[in-house]
Structure formats: structure tokens, C-alpha cells
C-alpha positions in Angstrom: -63.0 -141.9 26.0 -60.5 -139.8 24.1 -63.2 -138.9 21.5 -65.5 -137.7 24.3 -62.8 -135.5 25.8 -62.1 -134.0 22.4 -65.8 -133.1 21.9 -66.0 -131.5 25.3 -62.8 -129.4 24.5 -64.2 -128.4 21.1 -67.6 -127.4 22.7 -65.8 -125.3 25.3 -63.7 -123.5 22.7 -66.6 -122.8 20.3 -68.9 -121.8 23.1 -66.4 -119.4 24.7 -65.7 -117.8 21.3 -69.4 -117.3 20.6 -70.0 -115.9 24.1 -67.1 -113.4 23.6 -68.4 -112.3 20.2 -72.0 -111.9 21.3 -71.3 -110.5 24.7 -69.2 -107.6 23.5 -70.5 -104.2 22.3 -69.7 -102.1 19.3 -69.6 -98.4 20.1 -71.1 -96.2 17.3 -71.0 -92.4 17.3 -71.0 -89.6 14.8 -73.0 -86.7 13.3 -76.1 -86.6 11.1 -76.0 -83.8 8.5 -78.2 -82.5 5.8 -76.8 -83.5 2.4 -77.0 -80.2 0.6 -75.9 -77.9 3.4 -73.8 -80.0 5.8 -75.8 -78.6 8.7 -76.4 -80.9 11.7 -79.9 -82.5 11.9 -81.4 -82.1 15.3 -83.7 -84.9 16.4 -82.7 -87.3 13.7 -83.3 -90.9 14.6 -80.4 -93.5 14.5 -81.8 -97.0 14.9 -80.9 -100.7 14.7 -83.6 -102.0 12.4 -85.4 -100.2 9.6 -87.4 -97.2 11.0 -91.1 -97.9 10.9 -90.5 -101.6 10.6 -91.3 -104.4 13.0 -87.8 -105.3 14.0 -86.3 -102.1 15.4 -84.4 -103.0 18.5 -83.1 -99.6 19.6 -83.5 -96.0 18.5 -81.5 -92.9 19.6 -82.1 -89.2 18.7 -79.4 -86.8 17.8 -78.7 -83.9 20.0 -78.8 -80.1 19.2 -75.5 -80.6 17.3 -76.7 -83.6 15.3 -74.5 -85.9 17.3 -75.3 -89.4 18.6 -73.4 -92.1 20.6 -74.4 -95.5 21.8 -73.5 -99.2 21.9 -74.9 -101.9 19.7 -74.5 -105.7 19.4 -71.6 -106.4 17.0 -74.0 -108.6 15.0 -76.2 -105.5 14.2 -73.6 -103.4 12.3 -75.3 -104.4 9.1 -78.7 -103.1 10.3 -78.0 -99.4 11.2 -80.5 -96.9 9.8 -80.8 -93.1 10.0 -83.7 -90.8 9.1 -84.6 -87.2 9.8 -87.3 -88.0 12.4 -89.8 -86.1 10.3 -92.3 -87.5 7.8 -92.5 -91.1 6.7 -89.3 -93.1 7.5 -90.2 -95.7 4.8 -89.6 -92.9 2.2 -86.5 -91.2 3.5 -84.6 -93.6 5.8 -80.9 -94.2 4.9 -79.3 -97.5 5.5 -75.7 -97.1 6.7 -73.2 -99.3 4.9 -71.7 -101.8 7.4 -68.2 -100.8 6.4 -69.0 -97.2 7.4 -70.3 -98.0 10.9 -67.7 -96.8 13.5 -67.4 -94.3 16.3 -66.6 -91.2 14.2 -69.0 -91.4 11.2 -70.8 -88.7 9.4 -74.1 -89.7 7.8 -75.7 -87.3 5.3 -79.4 -87.4 4.6 -81.5 -85.6 2.1 -84.3 -83.2 3.1 
């Protein structure tokens, strides 16, 4: 009986921890700039999942000042991509290093 009670307790603790981790959101925000000129990129695409791929879960465009802001699942911080929104994303998409994903990042892309 004691073993059964222990298992139920462990299940509740692990289940609650997983629910908190998955249920939360990570806010990401920043600016996309051209690498050579540091000028903002209007209409750049910031996505979770590689642009042009099969597993893109969300995509947001930058505004007239190259800025973006949205929430993602904390488990997706290693799958943030940026591209200019022009041409072939498979050729010029930039993967954002998970250590750099935050709410005040600057991502530079080449033209």
C-alpha cells in the first residue's frame, strides 16, 4: 500500500512539473537587420521551424522597423529561424542559436 501511495505522489509531482514546463510561454522579440548596413529588414520572416520546411509551426513578419515580438513554446527555442522573406528560404535562412533567443535580440542576415 505504501508503494502505491509513493507511485501516485511521484506521478503527481512529475506530471505537474511537465505541465508547468509545457504550459508556459517564452517571449521572444527583437530586430532583424541587414548584416552589412545594420538597416532594419522590413517583412523578414521569423519562424519556429525551418522556413520552406514541413514542420513550421508559426511565422511572424517584422514591421516597418524590422521588429518582431511573439510567444513560443519553451521547447521550441532551439528551432527559431529568420530569413529576409525574399527568394528561396532554403538558401538564405538563418538558424538562431538557442543561447541567443531572448526578448531583446538582434539578428543579422545577409542580402
